[in-house]
C-alpha positions in Angstrom: 0.4 -7.4 17.3 -3.0 -6.9 15.8 -3.8 -8.3 12.3 -4.8 -5.3 10.3 -5.7 -5.1 6.6 -3.9 -1.7 6.7 -0.8 -3.4 8.0 -0.7 -7.1 7.1 1.2 -9.5 9.4 1.6 -12.8 7.5 2.5 -14.7 10.7 -1.0 -13.8 12.1 -2.8 -14.8 8.9 -6.0 -16.9 9.4 -5.8 -19.6 6.8 -9.5 -20.2 6.7 -10.3 -16.6 5.9 -10.2 -15.9 2.1 -10.3 -12.1 2.6 -7.1 -12.1 4.7 -5.4 -14.6 2.3 -6.3 -12.7 -0.8 -5.3 -9.4 0.6 -1.9 -10.7 1.5 -1.5 -12.3 -1.9 -2.4 -9.0 -3.7 0.2 -7.1 -1.7 2.8 -9.7 -2.4 1.9 -9.5 -6.1 2.6 -5.7 -6.0 6.0 -6.4 -4.5 6.8 -9.0 -7.2 5.9 -6.4 -9.7 8.3 -3.9 -8.0 11.0 -6.5 -7.8 11.3 -6.4 -11.6 13.0 -3.0 -11.3 15.4 -3.4 -8.3 18.3 -5.7 -9.5 21.6 -4.2 -8.5 20.0 -1.0 -7.2 19.7 0.7 -3.8 16.1 0.7 -2.8 13.9 2.5 -0.2 10.7 0.7 0.8 8.5 3.5 2.2 5.9 2.4 4.8 7.4 -1.1 4.8 5.1 -2.4 7.6 6.4 -5.7 9.0 9.0 -6.1 6.3 8.1 -9.0 4.2 8.1 -6.8 1.1 11.5 -5.4 1.8 12.8 -9.0 2.1 11.2 -9.8 -1.2 13.0 -6.9 -2.9 16.3 -8.0 -1.4 15.7 -11.6 -2.5 15.1 -10.3 -6.0 18.6 -8.9 -6.2 18.5 -5.4 -4.9 22.0 -4.2 -3.8 20.5 -2.8 -0.6 17.0 -2.2 0.8 16.0 0.4 3.4 12.6 -0.3 5.0 11.1 2.8 6.5 8.1 2.9 8.8 6.7 5.0 11.7 5.5 2.0 13.7 8.2 0.7 16.1 6.3 -2.6 16.8 6.1 -3.3 13.0 9.8 -2.7 12.6 10.6 -4.9 15.6 8.6 -7.7 14.0 10.4 -7.0 10.7 13.8 -7.4 12.3 12.8 -10.7 13.9 11.2 -12.3 10.9 12.6 -10.7 7.8 16.3 -10.0 8.5 18.5 -10.1 5.4 22.2 -9.2 5.0 21.3 -6.2 2.8 18.1 -5.0 4.5 18.0 -2.2 7.1 14.8 -1.2 8.9 14.6 2.4 10.0 12.1 4.2 12.2 11.4 7.4 10.4 8.7 9.6 8.9 8.4 8.9 5.2 7.7 12.5 4.4 11.1 13.7 5.8 13.4 10.6 5.6 16.5 11.1 3.5 18.4 7.9 2.6 22.2 8.0 3.0 23.7 6.9 0.7 21.1 7.8 -1.9 18.8 5.3 -3.6 17.7 4.9 -7.2 14.4 3.1 -6.6 11.6 4.1 -4.2 8.8 1.7 -3.5 5.6 2.8 -1.7 2.6 0.5 -1.9 -0.8 1.4 -0.6 0.6 4.5 1.2 -0.2 7.5 -1.1 -4.0 7.5 -0.3 -3.2 7.8 3.4 -1.3 11.1 3.1 -2.7 14.6 3.2 -0.5 15.8 0.4 -0.5 12.9 -2.0 0.9 14.8 -4.9 3.7 16.3 -2.8 4.6 12.8 -1.6 5.0 11.4 -5.1 7.1 14.4 -6.1 9.3 13.8 -3.1 9.8 10.1 -4.1 10.8 11.3 -7.6 13.3 13.7 -6.1 14.8 10.9 -3.9 15.6 8.6 -6.8 17.0 11.4 -9.1 17.2 11.4 -12.9 16.8 7.9 -14.3 15.6 6.5 -11.0 12.4 4.5 -10.6 9.3 5.0 -8.4 6.8 2.2 -7.8 3.6 3.1 -6.2 0.0 1.8 -5.8 -3.4 3.1 -4.9 -7.0 1.9 -4.9 -8.8 3.2 -8.0 -12.3 2.5 -6.8 -14.0 4.4 -4.1 -12.6 3.7 -0.6 -12.8 6.8 1.6 -16.4 6.1 2.6 -15.7 2.7 4.2 -12.0 3.2 5.2 -11.5 6.2 7.5 -7.7 5.9 7.1 -7.9 6.8 3.3 -7.9 10.5 2.6 -8.1 10.4 -1.2 -10.0 8.5 -3.9 -8.1 8.0 -7.2 -9.1 7.0 -10.7 -6.6 5.2 -12.9 -6.3 8.3 -15.1 -5.8 10.5 -12.1 -3.1 8.4 -10.6 -1.2 8.2 -14.0 -1.5 12.0 -14.1 0.0 12.3 -10.6 3.1 10.4 -11.9 3.3 12.6 -15.0 3.0 15.8 -13.0 5.9 14.5 -10.8 8.2 14.0 -13.7 7.7 10.3 -13.9 7.2 8.4 -17.2 5.2 5.3 -16.7 7.3 2.2 -17.8 5.1 -0.5 -16.3 1.8 -1.1 -14.7 -0.2 -3.7 -12.9 -4.0 -3.8 -12.4 -5.7 -5.8 -9.6 -9.2 -6.7 -8.7 -10.4 -8.0 -5.3 -14.0 -9.1 -5.1 -15.6 -9.0 -1.6 -18.8 -10.0 0.1 -20.4 -7.3 2.3 -22.1 -10.0 4.3 -18.8 -11.6 5.0 -17.3 -8.3 6.1 -20.1 -7.8 8.6 -19.7 -11.3 10.0 -15.9 -10.7 10.4 -16.6 -7.5 12.3 -18.9 -9.3 14.7 -16.6 -12.3 15.2 -14.8 -12.6 18.5 -11.4 -14.4 18.4 -8.5 -14.8 20.8 -6.3 -12.8 18.4 -7.5 -9.3 17.8 -8.3 -8.4 14.2 -8.9 -5.0 12.8 -10.3 -4.7 9.3 -10.2 -0.9 9.2 -13.9 -0.4 8.5 -15.5 2.9 9.3 -17.7 2.5 12.4 -21.4 3.4 12.2 -21.2 3.3 8.4 -24.9 3.7 7.8 -25.0 6.8 10.0 -22.1 8.2 8.0 -24.0 7.7 4.8 -27.0 9.4 6.4 -24.9 12.5 7.0 -23.0 12.2 3.6 -25.7 11.5 1.0 -23.3 12.4 -1.9 -20.9 9.7 -0.7 -23.8 7.2 -0.6 -24.6 8.1 -4.2 -21.0 7.6 -5.2 -21.0 4.2 -3.4 -24.1 3.1 -5.3 -22.6 4.2 -8.6 -19.3 2.4 -7.9 -21.2 -0.8 -7.0 -23.3 -0.6 -10.2 -20.2 -0.1 -12.3 -17.7 -2.5 -10.5 -19.8 -4.8 -8.5 -18.7 -5.7 -5.0 -15.0 -5.4 -5.7 -12.0 -3.2 -5.0 -9.6 -2.3 -7.8 -6.0 -1.2 -7.6 -3.4 0.2 -9.9 0.4 -0.2 -9.5 2.6 2.1 -11.5 6.4 2.1 -12.2 7.7 5.4 -13.3 11.1 6.5 -14.5 12.2 10.0 -13.5 12.8 12.3 -16.4 
């Protein structure tokens, strides 16, 4: 498998790289936050990747966890490395998957910004858990669509909270995260050649992209002036009304 900051594989982590280590730790922190809401509940982990988060939710006391992803290689890795008695990994499209029996908690971390209909996806998660159920989701709340071609939406913290409210979810907990980065380090990583392939998800020909998208360049400058060289994330837990 390829180590990818869009789909982290802990077993391929390069210990001497702070970016990889910090990115994994941020993702684990999101799962630890989600784990506060799962005890005794049936849970679906949407876009579970290689499954370490699903295992964390099970270890936190979930009655059952269904890890759902569209990548067969990721799920094969999950079954090999993160098997638990009450965890099932399922190959399915998150937009159409229906858990059976039903769940009362839906977790989807760093997924929403990738989907064309972000609002519709959050509404669907709210429908899956039913009244009184809990949805835990996270997104970047600093600009990301310029450097990451896999991201389709940029969110603000207020906009993400509004998305939960519009989906019938009352926020009952939140976690904010900040990840500083070095542009020079990213360029060096991109140029590095290693035996194990790495993919950091950066947009190719970024300077050319800014040349044809001057408004996006202006937004990047404004974001950097406000936040420095850092990415910020917001994790929300919402209870369905």
